[in-house]
A tleap script that builds the chain and sets N, CA, C and O, in Angstrom:
source leaprc.protein.ff14SB
mol = sequence {
  NMET ALA VAL THR LEU ILE ARG VAL LEU ASN
  ALA LEU PHE SER VAL TYR SER LEU ALA ILE
  VAL PHE ARG ALA LEU LEU PRO TRP LEU ARG
  ILE ASP PRO TYR HIE PRO VAL MET ARG PHE
  LEU VAL GLN ILE THR GLU PRO LEU LEU ALA
  PRO LEU ARG ARG LEU VAL PRO ALA VAL GLY
  GLY LEU ASP PHE THR PRO MET VAL ALA LEU
  ILE ILE LEU TRP ALA VAL GLU GLN PHE LEU
  ARG VAL LEU LEU THR VAL LEU CLEU
}
set mol.1.N position { -40.227 -7.601 -3.085 }
set mol.1.CA position { -38.695 -7.789 -3.374 }
set mol.1.C position { -38.252 -7.106 -4.225 }
set mol.1.O position { -37.188 -6.519 -4.030 }
set mol.2.N position { -38.937 -6.981 -5.417 }
set mol.2.CA position { -38.259 -6.489 -7.159 }
set mol.2.C position { -38.700 -5.054 -6.167 }
set mol.2.O position { -37.574 -4.559 -6.216 }
set mol.3.N position { -39.202 -4.421 -5.635 }
set mol.3.CA position { -39.518 -2.951 -5.002 }
set mol.3.C position { -38.400 -2.112 -4.450 }
set mol.3.O position { -38.129 -0.925 -4.634 }
set mol.4.N position { -37.529 -3.519 -3.355 }
set mol.4.CA position { -36.378 -3.256 -2.228 }
set mol.4.C position { -35.170 -3.330 -3.507 }
set mol.4.O position { -34.362 -2.406 -3.416 }
set mol.5.N position { -34.943 -4.215 -4.593 }
set mol.5.CA position { -34.035 -4.421 -5.411 }
set mol.5.C position { -34.198 -3.349 -6.293 }
set mol.5.O position { -33.130 -2.882 -6.692 }
set mol.6.N position { -35.095 -2.880 -6.668 }
set mol.6.CA position { -35.425 -1.519 -7.252 }
set mol.6.C position { -34.387 -0.199 -7.035 }
set mol.6.O position { -33.482 0.326 -7.683 }
set mol.7.N position { -35.244 0.085 -5.379 }
set mol.7.CA position { -34.719 0.917 -4.353 }
set mol.7.C position { -33.326 1.129 -4.017 }
set mol.7.O position { -32.816 2.246 -3.940 }
set mol.8.N position { -32.555 -0.265 -3.764 }
set mol.8.CA position { -30.919 -0.532 -3.860 }
set mol.8.C position { -30.521 0.258 -4.883 }
set mol.8.O position { -30.039 1.379 -4.724 }
set mol.9.N position { -30.725 -0.348 -6.075 }
set mol.9.CA position { -30.248 -0.113 -7.562 }
set mol.9.C position { -30.598 1.547 -7.707 }
set mol.9.O position { -29.681 2.101 -8.313 }
set mol.10.N position { -31.602 2.419 -7.340 }
set mol.10.CA position { -31.680 3.657 -7.496 }
set mol.10.C position { -30.659 4.531 -6.513 }
set mol.10.O position { -30.133 5.615 -6.764 }
set mol.11.N position { -30.534 3.610 -5.167 }
set mol.11.CA position { -29.684 4.640 -4.334 }
set mol.11.C position { -28.108 4.551 -4.800 }
set mol.11.O position { -27.224 5.377 -4.576 }
set mol.12.N position { -28.006 3.156 -5.599 }
set mol.12.CA position { -26.267 3.188 -5.871 }
set mol.12.C position { -26.016 3.897 -6.976 }
set mol.12.O position { -24.894 4.396 -7.051 }
set mol.13.N position { -26.960 4.117 -8.074 }
set mol.13.CA position { -26.632 4.676 -8.985 }
set mol.13.C position { -26.821 6.148 -8.308 }
set mol.13.O position { -25.913 6.956 -8.508 }
set mol.14.N position { -27.551 6.411 -7.795 }
set mol.14.CA position { -27.835 8.282 -6.969 }
set mol.14.C position { -26.418 8.685 -6.686 }
set mol.14.O position { -25.847 9.644 -7.205 }
set mol.15.N position { -25.818 7.703 -5.648 }
set mol.15.CA position { -24.868 8.118 -5.281 }
set mol.15.C position { -23.085 8.374 -6.012 }
set mol.15.O position { -22.137 9.135 -5.820 }
set mol.16.N position { -23.469 7.074 -7.012 }
set mol.16.CA position { -22.282 6.834 -7.995 }
set mol.16.C position { -22.469 8.645 -8.738 }
set mol.16.O position { -21.577 9.488 -8.830 }
set mol.17.N position { -23.918 8.766 -9.160 }
set mol.17.CA position { -23.858 9.984 -9.900 }
set mol.17.C position { -23.739 11.444 -9.128 }
set mol.17.O position { -23.530 12.462 -9.788 }
set mol.18.N position { -23.863 11.476 -7.900 }
set mol.18.CA position { -23.238 12.263 -7.073 }
set mol.18.C position { -21.961 12.573 -7.160 }
set mol.18.O position { -21.440 13.661 -7.406 }
set mol.19.N position { -21.487 11.536 -6.940 }
set mol.19.CA position { -19.590 11.469 -7.196 }
set mol.19.C position { -19.284 11.599 -8.311 }
set mol.19.O position { -18.126 11.212 -8.156 }
set mol.20.N position { -19.337 11.810 -9.288 }
set mol.20.CA position { -19.588 12.345 -10.630 }
set mol.20.C position { -19.434 13.540 -10.894 }
set mol.20.O position { -18.522 14.074 -11.524 }
set mol.21.N position { -20.499 14.068 -10.324 }
set mol.21.CA position { -21.016 15.535 -10.189 }
set mol.21.C position { -19.753 16.411 -9.274 }
set mol.21.O position { -19.316 17.491 -9.672 }
set mol.22.N position { -19.304 15.781 -8.085 }
set mol.22.CA position { -18.310 16.302 -7.234 }
set mol.22.C position { -17.696 16.457 -7.385 }
set mol.22.O position { -17.159 17.444 -6.881 }
set mol.23.N position { -16.945 15.494 -8.436 }
set mol.23.CA position { -15.627 15.453 -9.175 }
set mol.23.C position { -15.364 16.376 -10.145 }
set mol.23.O position { -14.324 17.006 -10.334 }
set mol.24.N position { -16.470 16.404 -10.787 }
set mol.24.CA position { -16.558 17.676 -11.789 }
set mol.24.C position { -16.719 19.110 -11.267 }
set mol.24.O position { -16.416 20.036 -12.020 }
set mol.25.N position { -17.093 19.314 -10.252 }
set mol.25.CA position { -17.095 20.415 -9.849 }
set mol.25.C position { -16.251 20.953 -8.873 }
set mol.25.O position { -15.987 22.153 -8.962 }
set mol.26.N position { -15.701 20.189 -7.810 }
set mol.26.CA position { -14.515 20.400 -7.263 }
set mol.26.C position { -13.161 21.372 -7.726 }
set mol.26.O position { -12.590 22.351 -7.245 }
set mol.27.N position { -12.985 20.452 -9.025 }
set mol.27.CA position { -11.730 21.225 -9.358 }
set mol.27.C position { -11.623 22.664 -9.441 }
set mol.27.O position { -10.606 23.353 -9.528 }
set mol.28.N position { -13.254 23.122 -9.387 }
set mol.28.CA position { -13.615 24.676 -10.122 }
set mol.28.C position { -13.047 25.409 -8.709 }
set mol.28.O position { -12.498 26.493 -8.511 }
set mol.29.N position { -13.444 24.298 -7.824 }
set mol.29.CA position { -13.251 25.243 -6.738 }
set mol.29.C position { -11.926 25.195 -5.755 }
set mol.29.O position { -11.806 25.413 -4.550 }
set mol.30.N position { -11.040 24.842 -6.715 }
set mol.30.CA position { -9.516 24.862 -6.546 }
set mol.30.C position { -9.163 23.947 -5.128 }
set mol.30.O position { -8.721 24.366 -4.058 }
set mol.31.N position { -9.464 22.772 -5.458 }
set mol.31.CA position { -9.722 21.997 -3.873 }
set mol.31.C position { -8.147 21.152 -4.369 }
set mol.31.O position { -8.144 20.712 -5.519 }
set mol.32.N position { -6.997 20.964 -3.608 }
set mol.32.CA position { -6.108 20.317 -3.440 }
set mol.32.C position { -6.292 18.689 -4.181 }
set mol.32.O position { -7.000 17.845 -3.631 }
set mol.33.N position { -5.563 18.406 -5.470 }
set mol.33.CA position { -5.977 17.379 -6.084 }
set mol.33.C position { -5.460 16.368 -5.175 }
set mol.33.O position { -6.090 15.316 -5.275 }
set mol.34.N position { -4.646 16.346 -4.436 }
set mol.34.CA position { -4.370 15.333 -3.341 }
set mol.34.C position { -5.109 14.997 -2.156 }
set mol.34.O position { -5.112 13.978 -1.466 }
set mol.35.N position { -5.725 16.070 -2.076 }
set mol.35.CA position { -6.544 15.684 -1.060 }
set mol.35.C position { -7.666 14.517 -0.864 }
set mol.35.O position { -8.477 14.301 -1.764 }
set mol.36.N position { -7.678 13.727 0.432 }
set mol.36.CA position { -7.982 12.431 0.644 }
set mol.36.C position { -9.447 12.163 -0.449 }
set mol.36.O position { -9.530 11.259 -1.281 }
set mol.37.N position { -10.473 13.181 -0.169 }
set mol.37.CA position { -11.437 13.507 -0.513 }
set mol.37.C position { -11.500 13.529 -2.217 }
set mol.37.O position { -12.437 12.879 -2.680 }
set mol.38.N position { -10.818 14.046 -2.970 }
set mol.38.CA position { -10.900 14.273 -3.960 }
set mol.38.C position { -10.106 13.001 -5.011 }
set mol.38.O position { -10.448 12.619 -6.130 }
set mol.39.N position { -8.804 12.506 -4.044 }
set mol.39.CA position { -8.465 11.351 -4.416 }
set mol.39.C position { -9.433 9.867 -4.131 }
set mol.39.O position { -9.105 8.763 -4.566 }
set mol.40.N position { -10.378 10.077 -3.503 }
set mol.40.CA position { -11.519 9.033 -3.522 }
set mol.40.C position { -12.211 8.929 -4.335 }
set mol.40.O position { -12.597 7.854 -4.794 }
set mol.41.N position { -12.663 10.469 -4.855 }
set mol.41.CA position { -13.742 10.752 -5.918 }
set mol.41.C position { -13.256 10.293 -7.251 }
set mol.41.O position { -14.052 9.912 -8.110 }
set mol.42.N position { -11.884 10.321 -7.453 }
set mol.42.CA position { -11.046 10.439 -8.706 }
set mol.42.C position { -10.851 8.696 -8.728 }
set mol.42.O position { -11.114 8.008 -9.715 }
set mol.43.N position { -10.390 8.221 -7.561 }
set mol.43.CA position { -10.773 6.606 -7.311 }
set mol.43.C position { -11.815 5.617 -8.267 }
set mol.43.O position { -11.552 4.632 -8.958 }
set mol.44.N position { -13.439 6.502 -7.925 }
set mol.44.CA position { -14.083 5.402 -7.732 }
set mol.44.C position { -14.766 5.975 -9.406 }
set mol.44.O position { -15.386 5.211 -10.145 }
set mol.45.N position { -14.518 7.252 -9.697 }
set mol.45.CA position { -14.963 7.501 -10.666 }
set mol.45.C position { -14.815 7.191 -12.538 }
set mol.45.O position { -15.544 6.981 -13.507 }
set mol.46.N position { -13.337 7.340 -12.191 }
set mol.46.CA position { -11.905 7.183 -13.257 }
set mol.46.C position { -12.400 5.782 -13.821 }
set mol.46.O position { -12.317 5.820 -15.049 }
set mol.47.N position { -12.819 4.721 -13.433 }
set mol.47.CA position { -13.025 3.674 -13.953 }
set mol.47.C position { -14.226 4.059 -15.165 }
set mol.47.O position { -13.772 3.977 -16.306 }
set mol.48.N position { -14.975 4.267 -15.119 }
set mol.48.CA position { -15.888 4.841 -15.967 }
set mol.48.C position { -15.892 6.217 -16.945 }
set mol.48.O position { -16.435 6.367 -18.039 }
set mol.49.N position { -15.038 7.225 -16.099 }
set mol.49.CA position { -14.477 8.477 -17.129 }
set mol.49.C position { -13.771 8.303 -18.054 }
set mol.49.O position { -14.096 8.554 -19.214 }
set mol.50.N position { -12.254 7.663 -17.553 }
set mol.50.CA position { -11.242 7.244 -18.661 }
set mol.50.C position { -11.566 6.936 -19.690 }
set mol.50.O position { -11.052 7.649 -20.552 }
set mol.51.N position { -12.759 5.522 -20.393 }
set mol.51.CA position { -12.918 5.124 -21.421 }
set mol.51.C position { -13.187 6.359 -22.331 }
set mol.51.O position { -12.557 6.745 -23.315 }
set mol.52.N position { -14.431 6.934 -21.658 }
set mol.52.CA position { -15.055 7.861 -22.095 }
set mol.52.C position { -14.511 9.262 -22.324 }
set mol.52.O position { -15.230 10.118 -22.840 }
set mol.53.N position { -13.174 9.537 -21.930 }
set mol.53.CA position { -12.385 10.488 -22.092 }
set mol.53.C position { -11.695 10.846 -23.415 }
set mol.53.O position { -11.563 11.934 -23.974 }
set mol.54.N position { -11.198 9.325 -23.831 }
set mol.54.CA position { -11.109 9.033 -24.988 }
set mol.54.C position { -11.819 9.123 -26.421 }
set mol.54.O position { -11.300 9.014 -27.532 }
set mol.55.N position { -12.962 9.321 -26.127 }
set mol.55.CA position { -14.162 8.732 -27.117 }
set mol.55.C position { -14.721 10.254 -27.013 }
set mol.55.O position { -15.373 10.481 -28.032 }
set mol.56.N position { -14.705 11.016 -26.424 }
set mol.56.CA position { -15.244 12.690 -25.842 }
set mol.56.C position { -14.100 13.729 -26.143 }
set mol.56.O position { -13.435 14.062 -25.162 }
set mol.57.N position { -13.854 14.154 -27.061 }
set mol.57.CA position { -12.911 15.352 -26.885 }
set mol.57.C position { -13.077 16.492 -25.923 }
set mol.57.O position { -14.232 16.620 -25.515 }
set mol.58.N position { -12.281 17.267 -25.507 }
set mol.58.CA position { -12.454 18.347 -24.734 }
set mol.58.C position { -12.897 19.470 -25.348 }
set mol.58.O position { -12.246 19.778 -26.346 }
set mol.59.N position { -13.920 20.270 -25.023 }
set mol.59.CA position { -13.901 21.562 -26.181 }
set mol.59.C position { -13.950 22.780 -25.345 }
set mol.59.O position { -14.713 22.930 -24.392 }
set mol.60.N position { -12.792 23.927 -25.909 }
set mol.60.CA position { -12.653 24.875 -25.506 }
set mol.60.C position { -12.030 24.617 -24.033 }
set mol.60.O position { -12.210 25.546 -23.246 }
set mol.61.N position { -11.466 23.716 -23.642 }
set mol.61.CA position { -10.596 23.535 -22.360 }
set mol.61.C position { -12.014 22.689 -21.598 }
set mol.61.O position { -11.642 22.111 -20.577 }
set mol.62.N position { -12.963 22.574 -21.776 }
set mol.62.CA position { -14.000 22.171 -20.881 }
set mol.62.C position { -14.350 20.579 -21.263 }
set mol.62.O position { -14.757 20.192 -22.358 }
set mol.63.N position { -14.039 19.599 -19.864 }
set mol.63.CA position { -14.494 18.413 -20.344 }
set mol.63.C position { -15.964 18.006 -20.195 }
set mol.63.O position { -16.477 18.020 -19.076 }
set mol.64.N position { -16.570 17.692 -21.138 }
set mol.64.CA position { -17.644 17.106 -21.059 }
set mol.64.C position { -18.395 15.626 -20.708 }
set mol.64.O position { -19.572 15.273 -20.623 }
set mol.65.N position { -17.074 14.944 -20.549 }
set mol.65.CA position { -17.099 13.418 -20.144 }
set mol.65.C position { -17.853 13.461 -18.876 }
set mol.65.O position { -18.560 12.455 -18.816 }
set mol.66.N position { -17.984 14.177 -17.890 }
set mol.66.CA position { -19.125 13.960 -16.527 }
set mol.66.C position { -20.213 13.980 -17.272 }
set mol.66.O position { -20.890 12.968 -17.093 }
set mol.67.N position { -20.819 15.002 -18.320 }
set mol.67.CA position { -21.956 14.931 -18.582 }
set mol.67.C position { -22.399 13.695 -19.414 }
set mol.67.O position { -23.564 13.301 -19.464 }
set mol.68.N position { -21.488 13.198 -19.977 }
set mol.68.CA position { -21.755 12.074 -20.570 }
set mol.68.C position { -22.130 10.871 -19.912 }
set mol.68.O position { -23.173 10.225 -20.019 }
set mol.69.N position { -21.022 10.647 -19.147 }
set mol.69.CA position { -20.971 9.216 -18.085 }
set mol.69.C position { -22.625 9.912 -16.840 }
set mol.69.O position { -23.207 9.087 -16.137 }
set mol.70.N position { -22.931 10.963 -16.836 }
set mol.70.CA position { -24.245 10.988 -16.073 }
set mol.70.C position { -25.630 10.132 -17.296 }
set mol.70.O position { -26.485 9.265 -17.115 }
set mol.71.N position { -25.198 10.968 -18.495 }
set mol.71.CA position { -26.433 10.347 -19.374 }
set mol.71.C position { -26.324 8.591 -19.413 }
set mol.71.O position { -27.328 7.886 -19.320 }
set mol.72.N position { -25.289 8.183 -19.528 }
set mol.72.CA position { -25.024 6.639 -19.590 }
set mol.72.C position { -25.615 6.014 -18.269 }
set mol.72.O position { -26.405 5.071 -18.256 }
set mol.73.N position { -25.207 6.559 -17.345 }
set mol.73.CA position { -25.506 5.829 -15.956 }
set mol.73.C position { -27.284 5.904 -16.158 }
set mol.73.O position { -28.005 4.906 -16.126 }
set mol.74.N position { -27.800 7.413 -16.382 }
set mol.74.CA position { -29.152 7.437 -16.283 }
set mol.74.C position { -29.964 6.382 -16.818 }
set mol.74.O position { -30.948 5.841 -16.315 }
set mol.75.N position { -29.109 6.070 -18.479 }
set mol.75.CA position { -29.828 5.368 -19.447 }
set mol.75.C position { -29.619 3.964 -18.322 }
set mol.75.O position { -30.502 3.566 -17.562 }
set mol.76.N position { -28.756 3.593 -18.401 }
set mol.76.CA position { -28.436 2.084 -18.049 }
set mol.76.C position { -29.126 1.870 -16.392 }
set mol.76.O position { -29.321 0.693 -16.092 }
set mol.77.N position { -29.392 2.624 -15.630 }
set mol.77.CA position { -30.526 2.517 -14.578 }
set mol.77.C position { -32.027 2.429 -14.790 }
set mol.77.O position { -32.864 1.886 -14.068 }
set mol.78.N position { -32.203 3.139 -16.041 }
set mol.78.CA position { -33.447 3.134 -16.537 }
set mol.78.C position { -33.869 1.869 -17.293 }
set mol.78.O position { -35.028 1.454 -17.285 }
set mol.79.N position { -32.776 1.234 -17.998 }
set mol.79.CA position { -33.061 -0.193 -18.416 }
set mol.79.C position { -33.029 -1.009 -17.888 }
set mol.79.O position { -33.490 -2.061 -18.330 }
set mol.80.N position { -32.303 -0.883 -16.336 }
set mol.80.CA position { -32.347 -2.206 -15.341 }
set mol.80.C position { -33.387 -2.488 -14.640 }
set mol.80.O position { -33.738 -3.559 -14.145 }
set mol.81.N position { -33.997 -1.174 -14.621 }
set mol.81.CA position { -35.162 -0.943 -13.667 }
set mol.81.C position { -36.527 -1.373 -14.558 }
set mol.81.O position { -37.574 -1.687 -13.991 }
set mol.82.N position { -36.392 -1.350 -15.980 }
set mol.82.CA position { -37.253 -2.020 -16.721 }
set mol.82.C position { -37.255 -3.367 -16.358 }
set mol.82.O position { -38.168 -3.984 -15.809 }
set mol.83.N position { -35.881 -3.877 -16.796 }
set mol.83.CA position { -35.604 -5.430 -16.634 }
set mol.83.C position { -36.272 -6.095 -15.834 }
set mol.83.O position { -37.160 -6.931 -16.003 }
set mol.84.N position { -35.544 -5.453 -14.468 }
set mol.84.CA position { -36.370 -6.158 -12.996 }
set mol.84.C position { -37.559 -5.976 -12.892 }
set mol.84.O position { -38.241 -6.831 -12.327 }
set mol.85.N position { -38.220 -4.644 -13.483 }
set mol.85.CA position { -39.790 -5.195 -12.912 }
set mol.85.C position { -40.407 -6.151 -14.326 }
set mol.85.O position { -41.581 -6.479 -14.496 }
set mol.86.N position { -39.539 -6.383 -14.999 }
set mol.86.CA position { -40.633 -7.408 -16.190 }
set mol.86.C position { -39.985 -8.654 -15.745 }
set mol.86.O position { -40.609 -9.622 -16.180 }
set mol.87.N position { -39.027 -8.964 -15.083 }
set mol.87.CA position { -38.235 -9.984 -14.406 }
set mol.87.C position { -38.850 -10.637 -13.217 }
set mol.87.O position { -38.964 -11.842 -12.997 }
set mol.88.N position { -39.164 -9.790 -12.609 }
set mol.88.CA position { -39.930 -9.634 -11.002 }
set mol.88.C position { -41.033 -9.500 -10.959 }
set mol.88.O position { -41.599 -9.389 -9.871 }
savepdb mol mol.pdb
quit
């Protein structure tokens, strides 16, 4: 049971992390911001990125918020993995 739950958790964090990476890279490819895929990525990642953007200023026009979000996601995933391993 614990292994299955940890795998599901890992899959969810991986998919969300990929969404953040794609969200960060697609504007560099000049993808239309109104394209349905881009709008979907914005909708699912903005709840995490918007609060972080207020805390992490852009440096030289570069937004480091996605990198900070990925680090936070990794830390939360590791914490939950250890917690589930201990509790289950």
